[in-house]
C-alpha positions as CSV (number, residue, x, y, z in Angstrom):
1,M,123.5,109.6,113.3
2,K,121.2,107.8,115.6
3,I,119.0,104.8,114.0
4,I,116.3,102.9,115.8
5,A,113.9,100.4,114.8
6,V,110.5,100.4,115.6
7,I,107.8,97.2,115.1
8,P,104.4,98.3,115.0
9,A,102.6,95.9,116.5
10,R,98.4,95.6,116.2
11,Y,96.7,93.1,118.6
12,A,94.2,92.8,115.7
13,S,94.3,90.9,112.6
14,T,91.8,90.0,110.1
15,R,93.5,87.2,108.7
16,F,95.2,85.6,112.1
17,P,93.7,87.3,115.1
18,A,95.9,87.6,117.7
19,K,98.7,86.1,115.5
20,L,101.8,88.3,117.4
21,M,100.9,86.3,120.8
22,Q,100.9,83.2,119.3
23,D,103.6,80.7,120.3
24,L,107.0,80.2,118.0
25,G,109.1,78.0,119.7
26,G,108.3,78.5,123.2
27,K,108.0,82.6,122.8
28,T,106.0,84.8,121.3
29,V,106.1,85.8,117.5
30,I,106.1,89.4,118.4
31,T,109.2,88.7,121.3
32,R,110.8,86.5,118.2
33,T,110.9,89.2,115.9
34,Y,112.1,91.9,118.7
35,E,114.6,89.9,119.8
36,A,115.6,88.9,116.2
37,A,116.1,92.9,115.5
38,I,118.0,93.4,118.5
39,E,120.6,90.6,117.0
40,T,121.1,92.3,113.6
41,K,123.2,95.3,115.8
42,L,122.4,97.4,113.4
43,F,120.5,99.7,115.9
44,D,121.0,102.4,118.7
45,D,117.8,101.0,120.3
46,V,114.8,99.0,119.5
47,F,111.1,99.4,120.6
48,V,107.6,97.9,119.8
49,V,104.6,100.4,119.7
50,T,101.3,98.7,120.1
51,D,97.5,99.4,121.3
52,S,97.3,96.2,122.9
53,E,97.9,96.0,126.7
54,L,98.9,92.3,126.3
55,I,101.6,93.0,123.5
56,F,103.1,95.9,125.8
57,D,103.3,93.6,128.8
58,E,104.9,90.8,126.5
59,I,107.5,93.0,125.7
60,I,108.3,94.4,128.9
61,S,108.0,91.1,131.1
62,N,110.7,90.4,128.6
63,G,112.7,92.8,129.5
64,G,112.4,94.8,126.0
65,K,111.0,98.6,125.5
66,A,107.5,99.3,124.3
67,I,105.2,102.1,123.9
68,M,102.0,102.2,124.0
69,S,99.5,104.2,121.1
70,I,97.6,107.0,122.8
71,K,95.6,107.2,119.6
72,A,94.0,104.8,116.9
73,H,95.8,104.8,113.9
74,E,94.7,103.6,110.3
75,S,98.6,102.9,108.9
76,G,102.3,101.9,110.4
77,S,103.5,105.4,109.6
78,D,100.9,106.9,111.9
79,R,101.5,104.7,115.0
80,I,105.1,105.1,114.6
81,A,105.2,108.7,113.9
82,E,103.3,109.5,117.3
83,A,105.8,106.9,119.3
84,V,108.8,108.7,118.3
85,E,107.9,112.3,118.2
86,Y,109.6,113.2,121.2
87,L,112.5,111.3,120.8
88,D,116.1,112.1,120.1
89,V,116.3,109.9,117.1
90,D,117.7,110.9,113.5
91,I,116.6,107.7,111.5
92,V,113.3,105.4,112.1
93,V,113.4,101.8,111.0
94,N,110.1,99.9,110.5
95,V,110.2,96.6,111.3
96,Q,107.1,94.2,110.7
97,G,106.1,92.7,113.8
98,D,104.9,89.3,112.4
99,E,108.2,88.6,110.4
100,P,110.5,86.9,113.2
101,F,113.1,85.7,110.7
102,I,114.7,89.0,109.8
103,N,117.2,89.3,107.6
104,K,119.9,91.9,108.1
105,E,120.6,92.5,104.1
106,P,117.9,94.6,103.1
107,L,118.3,96.8,106.8
108,E,121.6,97.4,106.1
109,K,120.9,98.1,102.5
110,V,118.0,101.1,103.5
111,I,120.2,102.2,106.5
112,E,123.1,102.9,104.3
113,V,121.2,105.0,101.9
114,F,120.8,107.9,104.8
115,K,124.6,107.4,105.6
116,Q,125.4,108.3,101.8
117,D,122.9,111.1,101.6
118,E,125.2,114.2,102.6
119,A,122.8,116.7,100.9
120,R,119.7,115.2,103.1
121,Q,117.6,114.9,100.0
122,I,116.0,111.4,100.9
123,D,113.0,111.4,103.2
124,L,112.3,107.6,102.9
125,A,114.4,104.4,101.6
126,S,112.6,101.3,100.9
127,P,113.8,98.0,99.0
128,M,112.5,96.0,96.3
129,L,112.7,92.6,94.5
130,E,112.5,92.1,91.1
131,I,109.8,89.8,90.0
132,T,109.5,87.9,86.5
133,D,106.7,85.1,87.1
134,E,103.4,86.9,85.5
135,T,101.4,85.4,88.0
136,E,103.3,87.2,90.4
137,I,103.2,90.5,88.6
138,N,99.5,90.2,87.6
139,N,98.4,89.5,91.5
140,P,97.0,92.6,93.2
141,N,98.5,91.6,96.8
142,N,102.2,92.3,95.2
143,V,102.7,96.0,95.4
144,K,104.5,96.8,92.6
145,V,106.9,100.0,92.2
146,V,108.5,101.9,89.2
147,V,111.4,104.2,89.7
148,D,113.4,107.0,87.7
149,Q,116.9,106.5,86.7
150,S,118.4,107.8,90.0
151,G,116.1,105.0,92.0
152,F,113.7,107.1,93.2
153,A,110.3,105.7,93.3
154,L,107.6,107.4,90.5
155,Y,104.7,105.0,91.9
156,F,103.3,102.3,93.5
157,S,100.7,100.0,92.9
158,R,98.8,97.2,93.0
159,S,98.0,97.1,89.6
160,V,100.7,96.1,86.7
161,I,103.0,98.9,86.1
162,P,104.0,99.7,83.7
163,Y,101.8,98.4,81.5
164,P,103.0,95.6,79.0
165,R,101.7,97.4,75.9
166,E,104.8,96.5,74.4
167,K,106.4,93.2,75.2
168,N,110.0,93.4,73.9
169,V,111.5,96.6,75.5
170,G,113.6,95.5,78.4
171,V,111.1,96.3,81.2
172,R,111.7,95.0,84.3
173,Y,108.9,94.4,87.3
174,F,109.9,95.0,91.2
175,R,107.8,94.4,93.7
176,H,107.7,96.6,97.2
177,I,109.1,95.1,100.0
178,G,107.2,96.6,103.4
179,I,110.7,97.9,105.0
180,Y,110.9,101.5,105.6
181,A,113.4,103.6,106.9
182,F,112.6,107.1,107.5
183,R,114.1,110.9,108.4
184,K,112.0,111.4,111.6
185,Q,110.6,114.8,110.0
186,A,109.3,112.6,107.2
187,L,107.3,110.6,109.6
188,L,106.1,113.7,111.7
189,D,105.2,115.3,108.3
190,F,103.1,112.4,107.4
191,Y,101.5,112.3,110.7
192,S,99.9,115.9,110.0
193,L,98.9,115.4,106.3
194,P,95.7,114.2,105.2
195,M,94.8,111.2,102.8
196,K,94.5,112.2,99.5
197,S,92.6,110.4,96.6
198,L,95.8,108.0,95.5
199,E,96.4,106.9,98.8
200,A,92.6,106.3,99.5
201,S,92.2,104.4,96.0
202,E,95.0,102.3,96.5
203,K,95.2,101.4,100.0
204,L,98.8,102.0,99.8
205,E,100.0,104.5,102.8
206,Q,103.3,105.3,100.8
207,L,101.4,107.0,98.1
208,R,100.7,109.8,100.6
209,Y,104.5,110.5,100.5
210,L,105.2,110.8,97.2
211,E,101.3,112.5,96.7
212,F,102.6,115.4,99.1
213,G,106.3,115.7,97.6
214,K,108.8,113.2,99.5
215,K,111.6,111.5,98.0
216,I,111.6,107.9,98.3
217,K,114.6,106.1,97.4
218,M,114.5,102.5,96.7
219,V,117.3,99.7,96.8
220,E,117.2,96.2,94.9
221,T,117.3,93.3,97.3
222,S,117.1,89.5,96.5
223,H,115.8,88.9,99.9
224,V,112.2,88.5,100.9
225,G,110.6,88.6,104.9
226,I,108.8,85.5,105.7
227,G,105.6,86.8,107.5
228,I,103.5,85.0,109.5
229,D,99.8,85.8,108.3
230,T,98.0,82.5,108.8
231,P,97.7,79.3,111.3
232,E,99.6,77.7,108.6
233,D,102.4,80.1,108.2
234,L,102.7,79.7,111.9
235,E,102.9,76.0,111.6
236,K,105.7,76.5,108.8
237,A,107.4,78.7,110.9
238,N,107.5,76.1,114.0
239,E,109.2,74.0,111.7
240,M,111.8,75.9,110.7
241,I,112.6,77.0,114.6
242,R,112.7,72.9,115.2
243,K,115.4,72.7,112.3
244,L,117.6,75.5,113.6
245,D,117.2,74.1,116.9
246,N,118.5,70.6,116.2
């Protein structure tokens, strides 16, 4: 089974333009992320896929592997699918380009799902984190997921799911962590399928997979990535780098 990591990397960002090319301890954010993915030793290969010549040149000039997007894409899955269409690969893991402090544990868990899936019933795997704070549960920026008794995703939403009409029934709430592992065919299928109403309403690409019958296996984790979404996040990340270097 050949397993690769693909890091989708857009240059534009609404909250923090060009964040992937910002300096983080003497290297760009995207280079740090690329090197961290390699250092996990979980992948047969690692690629950055991007719409930016600056990012492409940055990775290539540092000895890495990059793929230039041919088309404009609305989602990370679309960008990755185009990139891997002609690659000889079985499992593709989406690594977020703005998370240079990669934690190995959730990546190992989503990869292990496919190693155990001898019947090939699983199309995607993704981690989830239990949340108990009401503010977090009600925050629409935290995507929630509900699963069946076998751990397969039933639905994802920015709303509170399940709705707590009855408080004392032992419901657990889970936040979806945006790491995905795909069978290559599931990605290619996604690429050819239209966006339907659920995905359009919630602005969540994983709903396209569910709307078209794909099976998403969720795995519980206690680890959350440290993303760089604002200049303040970058400063915190640089502080972490300085502490690690000392």
